[in-house]
N, C-alpha and C positions, 0 to 999 in steps of 0.2 A: 570771384575777386576782381574788383575792377583794375588792379594793379599787377594782375598776372601777366606772364608770356608764354608763349609757346617755346619749347625746346627742341632742337634738330640736333641729332648726333649721327654722323655717317663714317664708317670705315671702309675707304676705298682700297680694294685689294687687286692682286692676280686671281684667276679663275678659282673660286672655293670648291672644296672636294663635293661633288653633286649630292651624294647619298647622305651626308651630314648636314646639308645647308638648311634643311627646316629646323633640325634640332638647334642648330647655332643660332638661327633667328630668335627661337623662343627664349633661350638661355640667356642671349644678349639683352633682350626685352627684360625679362625677369631680373637678371642682374641690376640694369640700372634703375628700374622702378622700386626694387628692394633698397637698392644703395641709397635714391632719393629719400625714402620713407625712414630708413634708419638716421639720415642726417637730419630729420625734423621737417621735411618739406612734404606738405599734402599737396599732391598733384593731380591732374584730371586724366582723361582717357589716354592711354598709350597704343600707338600705330606702329606695329613692327614691319619693316621692310627687309626684304631679302632677295638678292638676284647674283648671277654669277661671280660678279666682281664688286659686290657691295653688302654690307650689314648697315642698318638704320634704323632709328626709332624717331618717332615724332610725339612728343609728350605734350599734352595741351595743359594750361592752366598752372603755370609753375609759379610759385611766389619769387619775389626777387631776393628774398633771403630769410634765412630763418628767424623764428620768433624769440624775443628775448626770454633769457632763463632765470628764474629765481634760484639762487644758490646758497646753500647752507651748510657751515663747514663748523664741526663743534670741536672745541679745545679741551684744556685741562679742566677739572673739577675747581669751582671756585675757590674750596678750601685750599686747594694747593698753588691756585694763581695768584694768592695775596698773604703776606706776612701779617703777623699779630698788629702791627701799626697801620695796615691797610695799604702797604706798598705793594706793586707788581714784583712778583718773583721771576726768577729767570725764565721759569715755564711760561709763564703769561707774555713775558717780553719776546720771547723765541716764536710762541704762536702768533702774536700780532706781527712779528717782522716777516714770517711766512706768508701771512695775508697782505702785507703790505701797507698795514695801517698803523696808527699808534694806538696803544693799549685801551686809551679812552674812547675808541670807536667801537670797541667790541661790546657785543649785548650778552644778557644773562639768560639761560634757558633753564626753567625749573621742570624738575622730573621728579618720579618717584624714587629715585635715586640719589636725588639731591640736584644741586645747582651747577651748571657748567658755562663756561665761555663759549660764545658762539659769534661768528662772523656770518653776516649776512650781506649779500650784495646781488646785483642785477647782472648777468652775464649777457652782452650784445650779441644778438644773432649774427651770424657770417653771412656775407653776401653769396649767392648763389652761383654767381660766375666762380667763387673761389672754391666752392665745394664739386661742381660738376667734375672737373678733371680727374679728381681722385675717386669719384664714383665710377667714371668710365674705365678707369685704370684698374680698378678692381673687378668690375664686371668682365673685362677682357681676360683678366688674368685667371677667371673661374670659368671660363668657357670649357665645355667638355672636348677637348683637343688631346688625342692620346700623344702624339709627337708633333712639337713645335719645330720650325725652321728659322734659321738666321738667314739675312741676306746683307750683301754690301760690305762695309767696313764696321757697322754698327753692331751694338750687343741687343738690340730688339730682337723678339723672339714672338712668331705668331703662325697660324695655320700657313698662311702663305704671305709672300711680302706684301707690305703696305704701301700704296704710293699717295694716297692722300686722307685728311681727316676734316670733317666739318663739325664745329661746335658753334652753334648759333642760339642764342637767347633774344627770343624777339628779333630784332633786325640788328643785333649786336653781336659781334663776333666775341669768343671767349678765348683768350689767349691761353696757350697750352702747347705742350710737345708730348704727343703719345705715340709709343711705338717708333720712335725716331722721327718723326713726322711733326711739321707745325701745322697746328690747326688753321684753317681759314673759313672761307665761305664758298668754296668753288668746287663742284662736283665734276664728274666726267660723263659724258653720254655714251652711247654705243661705241665700241671699238673701231668699227668700220664706218657706219653711217654718222657718227659726230664724235670724233675723238678730241675735238677741241674742249677746252673748260668751259663750264656752264656756271655763271654766277647765281647762287641762290638768294634773293632778296629776303626772304623771311621763310620760317619752318613750313607754314601751310602751302607756300607754292612749290615744295619740293617735289611732289609726285607728279604734277601737272606739267612741271617745266621740263622733268624727264621724258616723259611720254611724249610731249607735244613737239619738243625740240631735240631731245637726246637720242629719241628711238629705243627707249628704255622702258619697261613696265616694270617698276620697281618692287610692286606688291605681289608677294609669291602667289596667294591666292587668286589674285585677279589673272595673273599670267597663266595659272593652271587652268582656270575655266575657260579662257581664252583660247587655250590648247585643244581642251575637250570639245569645246564648240567647233573648232576649226576641222578638228579629226573627224567627228560625228558627221559634219556637214559635207566632208569630201567623201567619206563611205558611202552617204545615201546618195550623192551624184553618181557612185559607181554602181548602186543598185545593192549595196549590202549594208553591213553595219561593222563597226570598228571593234576590235578586241582590245577592250579599254582596261588594261592590268593596271590598279591604281598605285603599286609601288614603281611601275615602268612610267606613269604618268607623273609623279613625284619627280623622278629622276630626269625626265625630259625637262620638267618646268625649271629644275636647278641647272640645266645646262646652256639654256637660251635666256637672251632680254628681251628680244623682238621676235616671237614666234610668227614664221611662216609655214603654212602646211604645204607639202609638195607631194603630189601623187607619183608613185612609181609602179612598174609592172614586172613582170618575170614570165618566162616560158611555162605554158601550161603543163608541159611535159614533168616539171617538178610536183605537180600535184599527185604524181604516184607515189611519192614519199609520204610516209605517214605524216599528217599535217602538224601533229605536236612538234616532231623535228624541225620543221619549216618555222613554225611560230616562235620556238625556242630560238632558234638561230637568229630571227629578226627582233626579237626583244633583247635578248642577252647580249649579242654582239652589235648589233647596229643600232639598237633603240628604235625600232620602227614598230609602228601600229599595224597589225594584220588585219584583214578584211575577210569577213565571212558572209555565206547568203543566209537566207531564210531558214535553213535546215542546219545552219553551224557548219558548213562545209567551206573549206578554206578557198579564197578566190584568188586568181593571179596577180594581185594588185597589193601594194603597201602604202603606207603613208610615213612620211617622215616628216619631221619639224627642223625647218631651218632656222638659223639665227641670223639669216641676212635677207632682206627684201632685194633680191637680186634681179637687174635687169633683163637676166637672160635664164628665166626659170628653167628652160629645157637643158641647159648646160648642168644645172643642179640634178635635176631628175636622172640625166643620163649617168652622172658620176655615181649616184647611189645605187642605180639598176647595176652597174658595172662593179660596183663592191659587193652587191649580195649575190651575183651570179655564181663566184668559185665556191662560195660557203654552201650555197645549195646544191652545186655540183658534188661536194666533198660528202653531203649527206645522201644524195643518190647513189654515190658510188659506195658506200657503207651498206645501205639497204641493200643494194643489188649484190653485193658479196655475201652477203650473211645469207641469202637466199639461194644464191647460185651454187653454193658449196653442196647442196642437196644434203646438208646437215640439220635433222630435226632437233628442236629445241632441247629434247631429252640428252642429246650426245654431247652437250657441254656439261653434263653433270659430274662425269670423270674428273674434268679438268678442276673442277671446285676443289679437289683433293688438296691441290697446290695453292690454294687462296686462303690465307690466315684468318679466321673470325677473330680470334682472340689467342695470344700464345698458349695460355693455359689451358684454353676451352677447345682449342683443335682448328680444323679447318671448316669452310661454309660446307663442305661435303657432309661432315660430322653434323653439323648444324641441321642440316637438311634431313637428315635421317632422325634426330631428335623431333623436328617439328612436324615430320611425317606422322611419327608414332602418337604425338600429342594431338594431331589434327583427328585422328581416328578417334580417339577418346572424346574428343569436343563434339565431333560430328554427331555421336551417340547421344550426348547430353542435350544438344537443342534440335536434334530431327533433322539434321543435315545428312544429303546422300554420302556416307562413309567413303565410298569408292571414288567419288569425285572430289572430296576433302582431301583424301590421300594421295591422288594424283595432282593436285594443285600444289601441295605441300612438297611433293616430289620434283615439282618442275620450278620451285618459287625462286631459285637464285640463279637459274641456268641462264637467263639473258645478261647477267653480268659478264659472262664470257664472249658475248658478241660484240663485233665492231661498233654499232650503233650505240651501245651502251657506254663502250670504251670512250666514243668520241663525246657522247651527250649523257654524261653520268645522271642528269635530272630525269632522264628518262627511263630509269630502271622501273621495271614493274609495266609501264607503259609498251615497251618495246616486247617484254614477256606476252602481252596479250597479243600483239600483231602476230608475233612468231607461232603461238599457240593456235590462233585462228588459221594461219597458213598451214598449220600442221593436221589441221582437222581435230584438234581436240575439242570437247565439249564445251559450250557457250560458257556455262558457269565456271570450268577451270579456267578458260581464258580472261573471263573477266576478274575471277578472284587473284591472277597473277598481278593485276594492277590494283586491285582493291587492298590487298595485304597493306600497302603502304599509308593507307586512311585511317584515321584522320592525320594528315602531316603537320597542322599546326592547330592552335585555338580556333575554334569556328569552322573548321574545314568539315567536308561530308563524311559520314560513315560508310563503310562497305555497304552497298546496296542488297546483297543478297546473303544467304545463309552459308554458302561455301566461302565467300569472302570474308564474313565474320570470324569463321572458324580460323582461316590462315592468318588474318590478322591478329588475333588473340595468340594463337600458338606460337608464332613468331616472337611477339614481345614478351610472352610469359618465359620463354625459353631465355631470353636475353637477361630479363630482370633477375631471374634465380641464378643464372650462370655468374653474371658480373659481381652479384652480391656474394655468392659463393667463394669467390678468388678474393674476396676484400676490397673491391674498387668501387663501392658504393660513391654516390656524389658527394662531394664536400663542398660549402659554400657554394661560388659560382662556377666551379668545375664540374662538369657533367660529359665526359668525352663520348660517352655510349648512349646519350640521349635517353637516360633512363627516365627523367621526369616527365618527357614527353611520351615514352612508352606507357609509364604507368598510368597518365592522363588516359590515354588512348585506350587502353583496357578498361578502365571505368566508365569512359564514355560510351563504349559499345556494349558494356554489360547493362548499364542503365537506360541510355536511350533507345537501345534496340530491344529493351526489355527483356533480357536473359536473365532468369532466376536462377544464376550460378553461384556454387560457393567459390569464393576466391581462394579459400585457404587449401580447399581440395585441388582446385586447379594448379596451384602452386606447388602441391605436393606431387601431383601427376608430373608436371615440367621436371621436378628434382629428380623424379625417378629416371628420367631419360638420360642422366649424367652418369647413372650407375655409381662406380666407385672411383670415376676419374676425378671428381670434386667433392667436397663435404656439402653438396647441395641442400640435402634434407635439413642440414642444420641450420641453413640460411633462410628456411620458410617464415619462421615467425619474423624475422627482422623485414624480410620482403614485403610481408602482409602488412605490418605497421606502417611501411615507407609508402606502400601505395594508397593505403587508406586515408593517410595523413593528406596526400594529395587531394583528396576531396575538400579539404578546408577552402583552398583557393577556387575551385569548381563552384561552390556554394556561394563563397563571397562574391564570385562574380554575378551570381544569380539574386543577389539581395539578401540571401539568409544569414541572418545573424549568427556571429561566432559561437554564441552560448547554446544556441539550438544544436550547432554540429557537436558540440562538445558534449552535450547532454545525450546525444545519440552514439557517439563514438565511445562513452564511458561504458555503456552494455555490450560493446565489442561485438555488433552484428558483423558476418563475415560474407555476406551476399550483398554486393552493392547496390542491386536493385531493391533488396528489402531495406537497406540502410536509406535509400532516396525515400521511399514510402513512409518511413518512420520519420525523417526529417519534414516531408511535408504534412504529416499528421500533426506534429509538436507544432509547426508554423501556425496551423489552422486552429489547433487548441488553444494556443495563446492569443488567438484573437477573440476568444469567448470572454464574457464578462466573468465567468466563474474561474477562469485560469489562473489569474494572480494569487487570489487567496488559497487556492489548491497548490499551486508551486509553492507558497511560503509554508503551508501544512507541511508539504512533502520536505521540505528542507528541515523543518522542526522535528520531522519523524526521523529524517536521516541522522540528525543530531543527536537525538535520544538513543537511537539504535546503536550508534558508534560508540556510545559511551558504555554500552553493555558489555561486560566481561564474560568470556566464555561463550558456547553457542546460544544464539537466540532462539527463545521458545516459539515453536511453529503452530502447534494445536491450540485453537480457541475452545475453551470449555463453556458453552453457554450457561450452564447451571451458577457460574461463578462471575456474571454480569451483573453488578449490582444496582449501577445507576443507569436511569433511563436513556441518558445520552450514548452511554456506551452500547446498549441493547438495541438504540436505534441504528447506530451505525453498524453494528453487527449485521442486524436484519437486512439493511440495505446493500450491504456489501456481499453479503450471500445472494440476495435477490439478482446482483449484477453479474456475479462470478461466472456463470454459466454463459449468458449470452455475449459477455465483453470478451470473455477467453475464446469463445467460439470465432469471434471477428478476428482477433489476434493471430489464432492459429491458420488463418488463411491469409494474413497480411493487410487485413481491413483494419487499419491502425487509426485512421481518421474516426472511422464508425465508433470503434473501442472507446478512444478517448473522449469523444462527444457524449457517449452514455455515461463514463465516468465523471463528467463534469458535474453530474445530477448529486454526486457526493458532497458537494459544498456545504450544505446546510447541516448534515450530520456530522460531517469533520469540524465544521466551527464549533457547535455545539458541543462536540465531544471535547474538544482542548478548553472551552469556557468552563465546562461543569465537572470535568473528570482530572483527579490527580494520577497520572501515570505511576509515577514513582512511590506507590503506597508503600507503608511500612510493612503490611502482610505480603510477603516474598510470593505467596500462591495468587493473590490478586493482582500483584505488581506482573508477575510473569504472564498471566492471562491478558494484561492489557497491552504488554509488549507483542505478545503473539498477535493481538489483534492488528496492531500498527504495523507489525512484521508483514501480516498477510495483505493489508492494504498496500505497503510500499512495493511488495512483490508484484502485484497487478500492474502498477505505473511502470515498474522496471522492465516489464516485458517489453516495453517500447522506448523508454529513454529515463535518464535520471534526471527529473525535474528539479532535483535539488541544485544542480548547477545552472539553473535559468534565474537571474535576478529577479 
């Protein structure tokens, strides 16, 4: 539209919470665009900005006003609006008065239920400048801010104190007061490089003005890629590559307005400390990027992102080196102390008697013994070395008692691996101590070896059964024991590592470990349902339709790997041209059989098959029975369903030509038995009646 203009909105604040900045940006942009749409304004592209001291949106092609709206308001029925002489009644006069017009200007509307008085008029659209302040106010109020703060003497509340506001439509300021601040057209540059106000002539000039004069890269994504590029280049110049954790990159992006990479160094002696501890310290405490060599080994360098383009970069480097040194020294001290005590990892086991796992479920020592017992059983099921699996379980929580893990809790398992290696434990045992925590989150790696898988499964199964047994299953958003994550971890290991284990059996084995301490065995059915239901989200993320999941879940397979093969088979089957009519026929069969009172007939008597169509269906079904059953017996569900797809024509002919519910009881039962036999073969995979 030729008369449209661009809109700029900026909220200038004290430094915003870095971990929430991206979410605040997206929510603010979404709130403003939705608010404009609800106000009847069709706008163009929205560009969102976010930096430590500002949230902003630049919206293109905003119309100057709302479109006029034709309004219609219905009043009383004509029969009640006029008396016998045709004079307006009080009802007509009252309605006309409420509309601000005389009765003579009201129109009549004919409907199937009679004639009615009606007032029609055109409501002029409001100016955009009148609408924007309210839209922005609503968007700010809806931001996901858990706790708002007040400042000064006013009543305004926001995540941080607000110092300036810009509302600009084209080259015109929109008069308004938001969060206690009068809107204008002046922004602020970098706190140190350009603290003076900057006058924004028009929305399109905003980002370039800040970048060129204000030393502020207002666009979050541009700033993020600038940081990535600077860090990668600095690492390459050091002869290594940067450890670019995406969450850290986001956080650093939210901390600076004008990023400048600074390289720092530390003493090589610190490299004797496990590099995970050093990297964790750099990332979590200092927001530094670590540098590793071609073999992934930590180098004695780091890269930090300064928010100032200093005239003395050496001073900045020295300051950062001075800060990291005592933290590394602490890590070095804990590492040496743990080893100099000459205490093997196993010596910490007894101390776990005093560490509570859960009040009703006892100590971590008791949990360790249960996990050890379960690990022995699991090892036998998947062909893992039992002695090594039991040993790994025996040591699995011992590192929680070390100084390093006490100081760096995120390194539980990792430090267990280091100490086990130091003690001369088998390589598979040491790796399993770290792998027991995999996967930590969605998309994370799985344990790479059999002993690690055994330990990861045993630990999670014990937790799931125990917590459910004492009635603390997750409710709503509350999941203090991480049972959703534990359940999904069990499923991913069983499915993606292709372990053909029966989950119900595993849960029963875990329950036996509790003995009479809690009613664990009673909780098994509930835990089984809970864990299998977690597959719904798992398959949703992989593009599997919910109805396919429900079709398989309804036949209640208890081996997750088998469940997965059924899901894949049904997905493949539904892609065949024969699938839709067969699924419809299965639904029809399901509805017929559901109405039968008493037990369903199972045996088909070939002598009682009268119609050609029912004989043809019976012959084809019997011919397929053995080969299809053979496929199903070994989990070849795709092959079996593909062969069953050849039943489409005889099934269609049967329903076209045969009356199932015949008056003759023997004939009816024989036909029901035929349908029951057909349905039973499909039900060995899934209930296709649930598929639309």
